[in-house]
N, C-alpha and C positions, 0 to 999 in steps of 0.2 A: 617782632619779626614781620616783615612785609609779606603779603600773599596776594595772589589773584582772587578775584571774586569780591563779595561784599566785605567791607572792612568792619570788623567788630569793635565795640567799645569795651571799657574795663569790666562791664557787667558779664560779659562772655569771656574775654581773655583772661581775667583774674580767677574764673570759677570753673572753667571747662577745659578738660584735657584734650590735646590734639591726638589725632590718629597718625602714628608714625609707621610706615611700612618696615617690616622687620628685616629687610635686606637693603643694602646699599646698591644702587643701580649704576653700572658702569657707563659713563658717557665719554670716556677718553681712549680706551684701549681698542685695538683692533684684533681680529682673529688671525693668528698666524697660521694660514691655511696649509702651506707646504711643510712648515716646520711640524705642525701637528701630525701630518701624514708621515714625515721622516721619523719622528720620535716614536709614533705608535707601532712602527715596524722595527724598532731597534733590536740589536743583538748584544750579547754581553762583551765587554772589553776585558781582555785577558792578557796577562803578562806586562812586562815593563813597557813594551811597544807592540803594535800589531804590525808584523812584517809580511809582505807579500812578494813572492818571486814572480816576475813577469817576463815573458818571452818577447824580445823586441827585434830580433834580427833573424832573417831567413838564412838557413844553412844551404848555400848554393852549390855544394860539392856534388850533388847528384848529377850523373852524366850518362850519356849513351856511349857504348864502346863496341869495337868490332873484334877484338882478339886479346893479344897479350901485351897491349900498351900499358904504360904506367897510369894507374888509376889515382884519383883525388883521395887523400887519406889524412888530411889535417884535422887536428882537434880544435873545434870552433866553440867559443863561448857565446851564447846567444841570449843570456838572461841578465837582468839586473834586479835589485831588490828595493821595493818601495816600503818605507818605514814611517809609521804614524805614532806619535806619542799623545797621551791624554791632554786635554785642556780643562780649565776649571772656571766656573762662574759662581759668583755668590751675591745674594740679595738679602739685606738685613731686615729683620722684623723687630722693631723697637716698641716696648711697652712702658708707658709712663704710669708709675705707681697710683698717683692721685687721679689721673684720668680713669684708671681701672676701678678705684674706690667709688668714683662718682657714678660709673656705669653699673656696678654691682647690684644685683637685686631688683632691678627695674623690670617688671613684668611686661612683656610685649615690646620692648625696645630692642635695639640692634645690639648683639653681643660684640663689643668693641674689639676685644683681642682676637675673637674668631674672624672678624672682618680684616684686621690687620694681617693675619696669617694667609687668608685667602688673597688679599691684595698683593702681598709680597710674592706669592706663587704666580699670580697672573702677571705682575710686572717682570718676573723672570722670563716668562714666556715671550713677552714683547721684545726684550733685548735679544733673546736667542732666536726669535722669529726674524730679526733683522740680520743677525749674524749668519743665518742659514743662506743668505745671498751674498755674503762677504767674500773677501779674498784670503781669509786665514791669517791676518796680521794682528798685531797688538794682543797677542795671547788668545785670540779667538780660534774656534775650531774652523776647519775647512768649510767653506760655503760654496754655492754654485758659481760664485764669481771666480773661484780658483779651480774648481773641478772642470767647469766648462770654459776653458781658456786655452790659448795657444802661445803663451809666453810665461816667463817666470819659472818657478819650480813647483813640484808636487811630490809628496812622499820622499822629500830629501833628494830628489833628482832634478837636474836641470833639463827643461824642455829645449833649450838651445842645443844641448848635447844630444838629446834623445827626442827627436821630433815625433816618435811614435806615441809620446805622451800628450800630444796636442789634441784638443777638441776642435770641432769646426766652429769658427766665428765668422759670421758674414754680416757685413754692414748693409742695411736695408736701403740706404740712399734716402731714407725718410718715409718711403711709402711701403705699406703692406699689400702684397698681392698673393693670389693663390699660387702663381707660378713660382714665387720666391719661396713659399712654403714647400712646395713640391721639390724644388731643388735642394733645400736643406734637409728634408725627410730622406731623400735619396742619398745624399752625401753621408748620412750617419747610419745607413742601413746596409745590411748584407743582403744581396739579391736572393729572394726565395726562402729566407729564413725569418719567420715572424718573431722568434726569440731574439733575433739581432736587428730588430727595428725598435724605434722609440716606443715606449709604452704609455707615455703621458706628455701632454703639452701644458706649459705653465706660463702665465704672463700676468701683467697688470690689469686691473679693472678697465683702464682706458684703452689698452690694446685689444682686450677681450671684446670690448664694444666695437672697435674697428673691424675686428674679424667677423663680428655679427653683421656689420653692414655689408660685408662681402657676401655673406651667405643668405641674407634675408630675401633677395629677389628670387632665388632659385631652389631653395630647399623646404620652404614652408609646406608645400603640398606633400612631400615625403614625410615630414614630421607629423603632419595631420593624419597621415595614413597608418603609420606604424608607431608612433610614440617617439618621445624624446629620450636622450641618453642621460644617465646619472652615474656617479662614481662614488662608491663607498670609500671611507677614509683610507683603508688599507688595500683597496682593490687594485689589481694590475690592469684591468680593462674597464671600459664603460660597460654598463648594464643597461639593456633596453627597458625603458619605463613601461608600466602598465597603462598609465593614463596618457591621453593624447593632448597635445596643445589645442586649445580652443580658439575660437575667433578672437584675434587680439594682436598686439605688436610686441615683438621681442621674444627672446628665447630664455628659457631657465637653464639650459645646458648646451654646450657646444662640443663638437668632436671634429677630428680631421682624420681621415682614413681609418676610422674605427677606434681611434684612441681619444680619451677625454681631454679637453682643453680647460684647465682650471685657471681661475683668476684669484690673485692673491694681492692684497694691498701692500705687502712687504716686498713684493717683487721689484727688481731693478727697473727704473723708469725706462720705457721704450724698448724693452727687451721681450722676446718670446723664445722660450726654451723648448726644444725636443729632448726628452730624457729617456735613457734606458736605465731604469732603477736597479736592475740586477747587478749593475757594476759599481755601485756605491751604496753605503748604508751607515746609519748612526750606530756606533759601538759605545754603549754606556756602562760605567762601573755599576756593579750590582751588590757587592759584598762590603760590609762595613769591617774595617780592620778591628782586631780584638782590643787594641788600645783605646778605641773611641766607641765601643759598643754601648757604653753607659751614657754617652752625651749626643751621639749622632745616630739616626735611624733612617732606614730606607723609606722612600715616599712613593706611594702608588697614587697618582693623581686622580681625583674623582670630583664629585659634585660639592660645590661650595655651600656652606650653611649660612653665610652672611653676605654674600656677594652675588649679584645676578647681572646678566647682560653679556655682551660679547667677550669681555675678558674672562669671565667666570666660565663661560661655555667652552673656551679654548682649553681649560684645564682638564677636560674630560678625556684623558689620554691613558688608557689602561695598559701601558706597556711595562712589563717587569723590569725591562732593561732601558728605562728612560734616563738613568744616570742621575736622578734627583735624590738628594739626601736632605734631612733637616736636623740642624743642631738644636737641641731642646733649649728652652729659655734659661738663661743664667743671670742671677742678680748682678748688676753692675756694682762693684765694691764700694765706689764713692759717690754713687748717684741713686736716687730713688726711682729705680726702674729696672727692667730686664731686657736682655737682648737675645734674639735667636737669629738664625741664619738658614737660608736655603743654599745648598750647594749643588751645581750641576757639573758632573765630571764625565767626560767622554771625548770622543772625536768622530768626525765624519771620514770614513775610510773609503777611498776609491781605488779600483784596480783596473778600470777600463775607460778610455777617453774617446776613442774613435767613434763610438756610438752615442756620443753627446754632442749637441750643437745648439747654436742661439742665433737669432736675427737681432741686430742692435739698431738703435737710432730710429725706431718706428714712431712717426708722428701723425701720419694720415694714411688714407686709402686712395 
């Protein structure tokens, strides 16, 4: 095996053991920032479907009158039902018997099968982290690409029929400006009601850095004075940090009108979202059916024993309703090996869209 540094001859290579770190280090996976946040605040999925009755039409029969004229008295239907069914994802975890034999009993080496278990869980989060921004097609759960949209359908209802289901989608024309952010923020807010304003901004690392360029000239003095914002994974608001930014370039956290602006490598290219998270959430299955209790178990994601780095850290999602299940290893009947599977069962359920918005096509400032 080739290595950096002094090359040993057989007197060393043939007689001396190497020092192998006891964990595999991830060099390919990314942290699914927003999916981690969504999943960690999950709620249980109940019933065949999750159905939501939503009011979409104003009853305009209210009137002023003067005496005994005929008054409006029509029965008006003003609601529709949004309906969401579960979706399912699976990631296999395959063990080769002879590989396991070769790995068994080797003190200080990496536990191969524990690594494969952690790797399969981390890979699941990668695929689902991408789906969190998708449009809910090809058996995938609803993503922000469908929730924050002004066309197609959502919850089984057509936006062409019910424009009240549209989110605000604004083309940036290529450039990001504070004026465009203000226009979008105002468009998805109800005046005077903080609960009806966006609670979080979300974008790509590239657009996040463009926004940083807008702020750098005029807010460093304020950050030096009162400290910078940070946002815990399940927090609804930015929290003022205890430490101040010191003399240097760049920000560690950005906010807009008091809300945190997160950067996520999985976010759709060129897009900046303003989201009100009280109007959508992840609903995960939490109960194993009786028929499968011997072979399938609920998973509470946590610290990996054989995998470290970005992919492993993304698994630290302690939500009881994350929707993750694990099918215990089964011996393959005609092969020398075993197969296990992760399953993720649930759906992103949305019931409010006028408080969601996005700027698209951002390439510069």
